[in-house]
C-alpha positions as semicolon CSV with decimal commas, in nm:
position;residue;x (nm);y (nm);z (nm)
1;M;11,356;6,557;17,966
2;A;11,693;6,329;18,113
3;R;11,860;6,379;17,741
4;H;11,823;6,775;17,794
5;A;11,916;6,827;18,117
6;L;12,248;6,608;18,059
7;L;12,315;6,860;17,759
8;Y;12,274;7,164;18,004
9;G;12,476;7,000;18,239
10;M;12,778;6,909;17,970
11;W;12,700;7,285;17,897
12;V;12,770;7,471;18,220
13;R;13,053;7,225;18,357
14;T;13,263;7,292;18,059
15;G;13,151;7,604;17,829
16;A;12,917;7,650;17,537
17;T;13,256;7,702;17,299
18;A;13,430;7,325;17,404
19;F;13,050;7,161;17,350
20;F;13,042;7,327;17,003
21;V;13,404;7,198;16,935
22;Q;13,329;6,844;17,079
23;M;13,044;6,802;16,843
24;A;13,233;6,942;16,579
25;I;13,482;6,661;16,629
26;A;13,259;6,447;16,641
27;A;13,059;6,502;16,331
28;L;13,414;6,458;16,167
29;L;13,495;6,143;16,273
30;A;13,187;6,050;16,146
31;L;13,240;6,151;15,777
32;D;13,542;5,934;15,831
33;P;13,766;6,109;15,525
34;A;14,064;5,895;15,537
35;P;14,013;5,596;15,391
36;A;13,863;5,734;15,089
37;F;14,184;5,940;15,026
38;A;14,381;5,603;15,052
39;Q;14,137;5,427;14,853
40;E;14,198;5,744;14,548
41;S;14,560;5,717;14,592
42;V;14,592;5,321;14,550
43;A;14,386;5,360;14,231
44;G;14,553;5,617;14,109
45;A;14,871;5,469;14,177
46;A;14,682;5,144;13,922
47;S;14,513;5,331;13,677
48;A;14,872;5,432;13,568
49;P;14,912;5,521;13,182
50;T;15,013;5,249;12,982
51;R;15,159;5,268;12,552
52;P;14,840;5,248;12,332
53;A;14,884;4,878;12,187
54;D;14,870;5,037;11,818
55;A;15,162;5,242;11,854
56;A;15,486;5,069;11,686
57;A;15,832;5,149;11,844
58;P;16,108;5,406;11,723
59;R;16,296;5,241;11,433
60;R;16,679;5,244;11,490
61;P;16,865;5,360;11,120
62;K;16,993;5,092;10,968
63;S;17,395;5,092;10,954
64;A;17,626;5,074;10,694
65;P;17,761;4,699;10,612
66;R;18,085;4,684;10,755
67;R;18,416;4,679;10,537
68;A;18,688;4,410;10,612
69;R;18,957;4,665;10,598
70;A;18,863;5,039;10,653
71;N;18,910;5,270;10,308
72;S;19,001;4,942;10,102
73;P;18,804;4,877;9,750
74;D;18,607;4,603;9,775
75;A;18,607;4,272;9,501
76;I;18,171;4,285;9,487
77;M;18,125;4,057;9,277
78;P;18,324;3,803;9,026
79;G;18,128;3,650;8,717
80;F;18,153;3,447;8,355
81;E;17,933;3,582;8,030
82;A;17,924;3,424;7,723
83;L;17,961;3,648;7,399
84;A;17,696;3,651;7,078
85;D;18,024;3,681;6,830
86;G;18,143;3,330;7,024
87;S;18,412;3,515;7,262
88;T;18,352;3,516;7,666
89;R;18,452;3,757;7,901
90;L;18,586;3,723;8,283
91;F;18,523;4,047;8,488
92;V;18,509;4,168;8,884
93;E;18,317;4,465;9,001
94;L;18,504;4,644;9,183
95;S;18,397;4,965;9,439
96;E;18,667;5,151;9,331
97;P;19,002;5,129;9,073
98;V;19,290;4,930;9,156
99;S;19,559;4,924;9,001
100;Y;19,612;4,541;8,874
101;S;19,914;4,355;8,697
102;A;19,868;3,936;8,516
103;K;20,124;3,694;8,577
104;V;20,139;3,443;8,317
105;G;20,235;3,107;8,451
106;H;20,187;2,704;8,310
107;G;19,850;2,710;8,199
108;A;19,714;2,977;8,416
109;I;19,732;3,359;8,426
110;T;19,684;3,545;8,770
111;Y;19,584;3,906;8,787
112;L;19,689;4,094;9,125
113;L;19,444;4,371;9,244
114;K;19,656;4,602;9,429
115;G;19,510;4,653;9,799
116;A;19,172;4,503;9,738
117;H;18,985;4,239;9,909
118;V;18,636;4,030;9,918
119;D;18,395;4,118;10,209
120;R;18,132;3,843;10,122
121;R;18,327;3,456;10,138
122;N;18,058;3,339;9,909
123;N;18,296;3,539;9,618
124;Y;18,564;3,338;9,714
125;N;18,377;3,033;9,562
126;P;18,539;2,963;9,221
127;L;18,370;2,979;8,851
128;V;18,378;2,642;8,682
129;T;18,326;2,755;8,280
130;V;18,426;2,391;8,163
131;H;18,149;2,298;7,976
132;F;18,125;2,604;7,819
133;N;18,353;2,693;7,477
134;T;18,629;2,862;7,606
135;P;19,016;2,852;7,674
136;V;18,965;2,926;8,038
137;T;18,837;2,652;8,277
138;S;18,763;2,794;8,602
139;A;18,814;3,128;8,806
140;R;18,851;3,203;9,142
141;L;18,967;3,561;9,375
142;A;19,149;3,398;9,660
143;P;19,346;3,684;9,939
144;H;19,746;3,659;9,917
145;G;19,856;3,984;10,206
146;K;19,741;4,276;10,177
147;D;19,621;4,253;9,792
148;L;19,365;4,008;9,592
149;W;19,484;3,757;9,323
150;F;19,202;3,672;9,045
151;V;19,356;3,288;8,943
152;I;19,225;3,183;8,603
153;A;19,294;2,845;8,505
154;L;19,343;2,775;8,113
155;R;19,312;2,492;7,830
156;A;19,457;2,677;7,598
157;N;19,700;2,903;7,509
158;V;19,554;3,257;7,388
159;D;19,636;3,627;7,510
160;P;19,331;3,755;7,643
161;T;19,251;4,117;7,597
162;V;19,196;4,368;7,988
163;T;19,062;4,654;8,067
164;M;18,972;4,863;8,395
165;D;18,679;5,016;8,314
166;S;18,466;5,262;8,569
167;S;18,091;5,233;8,656
168;K;17,824;5,440;8,820
169;D;17,858;5,544;9,166
170;G;18,241;5,550;9,158
171;G;18,324;5,176;9,108
172;A;18,514;4,999;8,815
173;I;18,489;4,676;8,634
174;L;18,799;4,431;8,563
175;R;18,692;4,265;8,207
176;I;18,936;3,955;8,029
177;E;18,799;3,872;7,689
178;F;18,895;3,580;7,536
179;P;18,891;3,530;7,181
180;K;18,647;3,249;6,999
181;G;18,758;2,930;6,937
182;V;18,658;2,587;6,900
183;Y;18,770;2,469;7,280
184;L;18,578;2,216;7,369
185;P;18,721;1,860;7,350
186;K;18,606;1,638;7,037
187;V;18,356;1,389;7,110
188;S;18,454;1,076;6,894
189;A;18,140;0,887;6,719
190;P;18,063;0,555;6,906
191;P;18,202;0,264;6,653
192;P;17,941;0,091;6,455
193;S;17,709;-0,213;6,608
194;P;17,854;-0,536;6,480
195;A;17,617;-0,719;6,210
196;A;17,416;-0,977;6,310
197;P;17,561;-1,363;6,203
198;A;17,386;-1,547;5,980
199;D;17,270;-1,788;6,272
200;D;17,022;-1,540;6,353
201;V;16,894;-1,409;6,075
202;A;16,486;-1,612;6,054
203;P;16,424;-1,821;5,730
204;G;16,191;-1,582;5,609
205;D;16,418;-1,318;5,580
206;R;16,747;-1,524;5,408
207;P;16,730;-1,443;5,009
208;A;16,613;-1,730;4,726
209;S;16,839;-1,943;4,585
210;S;16,868;-1,966;4,244
211;E;16,929;-2,312;4,238
212;T;16,624;-2,561;4,299
213;S;16,657;-2,879;4,464
214;E;16,474;-3,191;4,310
215;P;16,454;-3,498;4,480
216;P;16,642;-3,735;4,315
217;S;16,457;-3,989;4,056
218;R;16,407;-4,395;4,169
219;P;16,611;-4,605;3,927
């Protein structure tokens, strides 16, 4: 009864409209929607979309290898071959044909490859052929200004055949062929071993004598 009287007094003082507004505000405050909204915001920020573990990263296209000088022929690889007919051959693979010239010296021939260069340092290593039956003992590429030298050391006076042949993909091969022959140094036969001295011969191995020795007779 006291509670009804209190509510009736409030309705009389404030009016029915103000009373219902106060009740609606109290109901809204009891629901407390603000913390729930904040939690949803934090949860949404924490659960950001991530890339699947098995998704591979995009690969970059492989770039072409750089040349030491742009628009200049590459000496791709030097080499040596022993042919079936007994002749031998040196060659240099090039990315494109080049003009060349030869310079003959004492015990060597040098071929100048105009405008060529070596892209890989390993191609400067010498080709050692001293143990093959060829007049060539070694050959190597060497830079010389804007050109490239192919220096060949010889142990015999020969006249090689040189050609510049085209290959696939616009490349070229410089071939230097040497005639067959006997170019390896002769190996001398070892001297015969000396005969064993007579004192070292066993008694059983000595030849039997035709004379027999008899003990002297007593007088």
